[in-house]
C-alpha positions as CSV (number, residue, x, y, z in Angstrom):
1,X,-4.4,-26.6,56.3
2,X,-4.7,-25.6,53.1
3,X,-8.6,-27.0,53.4
4,X,-8.9,-24.3,56.4
5,X,-7.3,-21.0,54.4
6,X,-9.3,-21.8,51.4
7,X,-12.0,-21.2,53.3
8,X,-11.2,-18.7,55.2
9,X,-10.2,-16.7,51.9
10,X,-13.3,-17.5,50.4
11,X,-15.5,-16.0,53.5
12,X,-13.5,-13.0,53.2
13,X,-13.4,-12.7,50.0
14,X,-17.4,-13.2,48.8
15,X,-18.7,-9.6,50.7
16,X,-16.2,-8.0,48.6
17,X,-18.1,-9.3,45.3
18,X,-21.8,-8.5,46.4
19,X,-23.5,-6.3,44.1
20,X,-21.0,-7.5,41.3
21,X,-21.0,-9.9,38.4
22,X,-17.7,-10.9,39.8
23,X,-17.4,-14.8,41.1
24,X,-15.1,-17.2,42.6
25,X,-14.1,-20.0,39.9
26,X,-11.0,-21.4,42.2
27,X,-8.8,-20.9,45.2
28,X,-5.1,-22.3,45.6
29,X,-3.2,-22.2,48.3
30,X,0.6,-23.4,47.6
31,X,2.8,-24.3,50.5
32,X,4.9,-20.8,50.4
33,X,1.9,-19.4,51.5
34,X,1.0,-18.4,48.2
35,X,-2.6,-17.6,47.6
36,X,-3.8,-18.0,44.1
37,X,-7.6,-16.5,43.7
38,X,-8.9,-17.1,40.3
39,X,-12.3,-15.0,39.5
40,X,-14.6,-14.3,36.5
41,X,-16.9,-11.8,35.7
42,X,-20.2,-12.4,33.7
43,X,-19.0,-8.9,31.7
44,X,-15.5,-10.1,31.5
45,X,-12.8,-9.8,34.3
46,X,-10.5,-6.4,33.7
47,X,-7.5,-6.0,35.4
48,X,-8.7,-3.1,37.0
49,X,-11.4,-5.4,38.9
50,X,-8.6,-7.7,39.5
51,X,-6.6,-4.9,41.1
52,X,-9.3,-3.6,43.5
53,X,-10.2,-7.3,44.7
54,X,-6.3,-7.9,45.1
55,X,-5.8,-4.4,47.3
56,X,-9.0,-4.8,49.6
57,X,-8.6,-9.0,50.1
58,X,-5.2,-8.4,50.9
59,X,-5.7,-5.9,53.6
60,X,-8.5,-8.2,54.9
61,X,-6.0,-11.2,55.2
62,X,-3.4,-9.3,57.1
63,X,-6.5,-7.9,59.2
64,X,-7.2,-10.9,60.2
65,X,-4.1,-12.4,61.3
66,X,-4.4,-15.3,59.4
67,X,-0.5,-15.4,58.6
68,X,0.9,-13.1,61.6
69,X,3.9,-12.9,60.1
70,X,2.2,-11.1,57.2
71,X,4.0,-14.1,55.6
72,X,1.8,-14.4,52.1
73,X,1.5,-13.3,48.8
74,X,-1.8,-13.0,46.8
75,X,-2.5,-12.9,43.1
76,X,-6.1,-12.6,42.0
77,X,-6.8,-13.5,37.9
78,X,-9.1,-15.0,35.9
79,X,-8.5,-18.7,35.1
80,X,-5.8,-19.2,31.8
81,X,-7.8,-19.9,28.3
82,X,-6.5,-23.2,28.6
83,X,-8.3,-24.0,31.8
84,X,-11.4,-26.4,32.3
85,X,-15.1,-24.9,33.1
86,X,-15.7,-25.6,36.8
87,X,-18.8,-23.7,37.2
88,X,-22.5,-23.3,36.3
89,X,-22.1,-19.9,35.9
90,X,-18.8,-20.3,33.6
91,X,-20.9,-22.7,31.5
92,X,-23.6,-20.1,30.7
93,X,-21.2,-17.5,30.8
94,X,-20.0,-19.4,27.8
95,X,-22.9,-19.7,25.8
96,X,-22.0,-19.4,21.9
97,X,-18.5,-20.1,22.0
98,X,-16.9,-23.8,21.0
99,X,-16.1,-26.1,23.9
100,X,-14.9,-29.6,23.8
101,X,-16.4,-32.1,26.1
102,X,-14.4,-35.0,27.7
103,X,-16.2,-37.3,29.5
104,X,-16.2,-39.0,32.7
105,X,-16.2,-42.6,30.8
106,X,-13.0,-42.9,29.0
107,X,-14.6,-45.0,26.7
108,X,-16.8,-41.9,25.2
109,X,-14.8,-39.8,22.9
110,X,-14.7,-36.3,23.6
111,X,-17.3,-33.6,21.5
112,X,-16.4,-31.0,20.0
113,X,-19.3,-28.0,19.5
114,X,-20.9,-24.7,20.1
115,X,-22.6,-24.3,23.4
116,X,-26.4,-23.1,22.6
117,X,-27.7,-23.5,26.1
118,X,-27.3,-24.4,29.8
119,X,-30.6,-25.9,31.2
120,X,-32.0,-25.8,34.3
121,X,-31.7,-29.7,34.8
122,X,-27.9,-29.0,34.4
123,X,-27.3,-29.9,31.3
124,X,-25.4,-28.5,28.5
125,X,-27.1,-28.1,24.6
126,X,-24.0,-28.2,21.8
127,X,-24.8,-28.0,18.1
128,X,-22.0,-30.7,17.0
129,X,-21.0,-31.3,12.8
130,X,-21.7,-35.3,12.6
131,X,-21.0,-37.7,9.8
132,X,-19.3,-37.0,6.7
133,X,-21.3,-34.0,5.4
134,X,-21.4,-32.0,8.5
135,X,-25.0,-32.4,9.4
136,X,-25.6,-29.8,12.3
137,X,-27.2,-31.7,15.5
138,X,-28.0,-31.0,18.7
139,X,-26.7,-33.1,21.7
140,X,-27.5,-32.7,25.7
141,X,-25.2,-33.6,27.8
142,X,-26.0,-34.1,31.7
143,X,-22.8,-31.6,33.5
144,X,-22.6,-34.7,35.9
145,X,-21.3,-37.2,32.8
146,X,-18.6,-34.2,32.1
147,X,-14.7,-35.1,33.4
148,X,-13.8,-31.6,32.0
149,X,-14.7,-29.0,29.3
150,X,-12.3,-26.8,28.1
151,X,-13.4,-23.4,25.7
152,X,-11.8,-23.6,22.2
153,X,-9.9,-20.7,20.8
154,X,-11.1,-20.3,17.2
155,X,-9.1,-17.6,14.8
Protein backbone atom coordinates (compact mmCIF):
# COMPACT_ATOMS: atom_id res chain seq x y z
CA UNK A 1 0.00 0.00 0.00
CA UNK A 2 2.71 2.50 0.99
CA UNK A 3 4.68 1.91 -2.22
CA UNK A 4 1.61 2.73 -4.32
CA UNK A 5 0.99 5.93 -2.35
CA UNK A 6 4.66 6.91 -2.64
CA UNK A 7 4.47 6.48 -6.43
CA UNK A 8 1.25 8.53 -6.61
CA UNK A 9 2.84 11.31 -4.55
CA UNK A 10 5.94 11.22 -6.80
CA UNK A 11 3.73 11.36 -9.93
CA UNK A 12 1.82 14.36 -8.56
CA UNK A 13 4.99 16.15 -7.37
CA UNK A 14 7.26 15.86 -10.41
CA UNK A 15 5.25 18.22 -12.66
CA UNK A 16 5.30 20.84 -9.87
CA UNK A 17 9.10 20.80 -9.93
CA UNK A 18 9.52 21.11 -13.71
CA UNK A 19 11.40 24.25 -14.69
CA UNK A 20 12.87 24.63 -11.18
CA UNK A 21 16.12 23.45 -9.62
CA UNK A 22 14.15 21.54 -6.96
CA UNK A 23 14.31 17.74 -6.88
CA UNK A 24 12.83 14.90 -4.81
CA UNK A 25 15.22 13.29 -2.33
CA UNK A 26 12.86 10.91 -0.55
CA UNK A 27 9.19 10.25 0.23
CA UNK A 28 8.02 8.51 3.39
CA UNK A 29 4.49 7.59 4.44
CA UNK A 30 3.60 6.88 8.06
CA UNK A 31 0.66 4.58 8.95
CA UNK A 32 -1.29 7.67 10.05
CA UNK A 33 -1.31 8.88 6.39
CA UNK A 34 1.40 11.39 7.25
CA UNK A 35 3.26 12.08 4.00
CA UNK A 36 6.81 13.35 4.37
CA UNK A 37 8.26 14.74 1.16
CA UNK A 38 11.96 15.56 1.30
CA UNK A 39 13.16 17.97 -1.37
CA UNK A 40 16.43 19.66 -2.17
CA UNK A 41 17.42 22.32 -4.69
CA UNK A 42 20.66 23.04 -6.49
CA UNK A 43 20.51 26.63 -5.17
CA UNK A 44 19.28 25.57 -1.73
CA UNK A 45 15.75 24.91 -0.54
CA UNK A 46 14.18 27.75 1.39
CA UNK A 47 10.90 27.94 3.31
CA UNK A 48 9.10 29.78 0.49
CA UNK A 49 9.92 27.03 -2.04
CA UNK A 50 8.83 24.31 0.41
CA UNK A 51 5.60 26.11 1.29
CA UNK A 52 4.72 26.64 -2.37
CA UNK A 53 5.18 22.94 -3.20
CA UNK A 54 3.26 21.98 -0.03
CA UNK A 55 0.21 24.11 -0.95
CA UNK A 56 0.07 22.92 -4.56
CA UNK A 57 0.70 19.25 -3.71
CA UNK A 58 -1.88 19.19 -0.88
CA UNK A 59 -4.50 20.48 -3.32
CA UNK A 60 -3.54 17.82 -5.91
CA UNK A 61 -3.70 15.04 -3.30
CA UNK A 62 -7.17 16.25 -2.23
CA UNK A 63 -8.35 16.35 -5.88
CA UNK A 64 -6.94 12.89 -6.61
CA UNK A 65 -9.13 11.24 -3.98
CA UNK A 66 -6.13 9.26 -2.77
CA UNK A 67 -7.46 9.71 0.78
CA UNK A 68 -11.27 9.77 0.36
CA UNK A 69 -11.93 11.24 3.82
CA UNK A 70 -9.22 13.88 3.37
CA UNK A 71 -7.49 12.07 6.21
CA UNK A 72 -3.82 12.88 5.53
CA UNK A 73 -1.13 15.32 6.51
CA UNK A 74 1.70 16.57 4.34
CA UNK A 75 5.13 17.76 5.41
CA UNK A 76 7.49 19.19 2.81
CA UNK A 77 11.05 19.89 3.93
CA UNK A 78 14.68 19.36 3.13
CA UNK A 79 16.44 16.37 4.67
CA UNK A 80 18.18 17.13 7.96
CA UNK A 81 21.89 17.90 8.02
CA UNK A 82 22.59 14.45 9.46
CA UNK A 83 20.70 12.61 6.71
CA UNK A 84 22.81 10.63 4.21
CA UNK A 85 23.08 11.74 0.60
CA UNK A 86 20.79 9.61 -1.58
CA UNK A 87 21.22 10.84 -5.15
CA UNK A 88 23.96 11.78 -7.59
CA UNK A 89 22.42 15.23 -7.77
CA UNK A 90 22.92 15.65 -4.01
CA UNK A 91 26.56 14.55 -4.38
CA UNK A 92 27.10 17.14 -7.13
CA UNK A 93 25.45 19.85 -5.03
CA UNK A 94 27.86 19.13 -2.17
CA UNK A 95 31.13 19.34 -4.11
CA UNK A 96 33.56 21.37 -1.98
CA UNK A 97 32.13 20.14 1.32
CA UNK A 98 33.62 17.68 3.79
CA UNK A 99 31.90 14.28 3.75
CA UNK A 100 32.21 11.03 5.68
CA UNK A 101 31.91 7.89 3.54
CA UNK A 102 30.91 4.53 5.03
CA UNK A 103 31.49 1.51 2.80
CA UNK A 104 29.33 -1.52 2.02
CA UNK A 105 32.32 -3.65 3.04
CA UNK A 106 32.36 -3.18 6.80
CA UNK A 107 36.07 -4.14 6.89
CA UNK A 108 36.97 -0.94 5.02
CA UNK A 109 37.47 2.03 7.37
CA UNK A 110 35.39 5.16 6.78
CA UNK A 111 36.89 7.93 4.68
CA UNK A 112 36.70 11.60 5.65
CA UNK A 113 37.58 14.14 3.01
CA UNK A 114 36.56 17.05 0.86
CA UNK A 115 34.38 16.08 -2.10
CA UNK A 116 36.22 17.49 -5.12
CA UNK A 117 34.36 15.90 -8.03
CA UNK A 118 31.58 13.53 -9.04
CA UNK A 119 32.62 11.76 -12.23
CA UNK A 120 30.39 10.75 -15.12
CA UNK A 121 30.97 7.08 -14.28
CA UNK A 122 29.56 7.62 -10.76
CA UNK A 123 32.75 7.87 -8.75
CA UNK A 124 33.52 10.39 -6.04
CA UNK A 125 36.89 12.10 -5.97
CA UNK A 126 37.84 13.05 -2.41
CA UNK A 127 40.78 15.01 -1.12
CA UNK A 128 41.93 13.26 2.06
CA UNK A 129 44.73 13.82 4.57
CA UNK A 130 46.91 10.72 4.88
CA UNK A 131 49.61 9.66 7.32
CA UNK A 132 51.24 11.41 10.24
CA UNK A 133 52.27 14.37 8.10
CA UNK A 134 48.67 14.74 6.88
CA UNK A 135 49.71 14.75 3.24
CA UNK A 136 46.82 15.54 0.91
CA UNK A 137 45.95 12.81 -1.60
CA UNK A 138 43.06 12.32 -3.97
CA UNK A 139 41.03 9.14 -3.59
CA UNK A 140 38.46 7.82 -6.06
CA UNK A 141 35.50 5.93 -4.60
CA UNK A 142 32.86 4.17 -6.74
CA UNK A 143 29.38 5.14 -5.53
CA UNK A 144 28.40 1.46 -5.81
CA UNK A 145 30.85 0.70 -2.96
CA UNK A 146 29.22 3.24 -0.62
CA UNK A 147 26.76 2.30 2.10
CA UNK A 148 26.24 5.86 3.35
CA UNK A 149 27.63 9.36 2.86
CA UNK A 150 26.96 12.17 5.31
CA UNK A 151 28.00 15.82 4.90
CA UNK A 152 30.05 16.93 7.90
CA UNK A 153 29.32 20.27 9.51
CA UNK A 154 32.64 21.95 10.20
CA UNK A 155 32.77 24.96 12.51
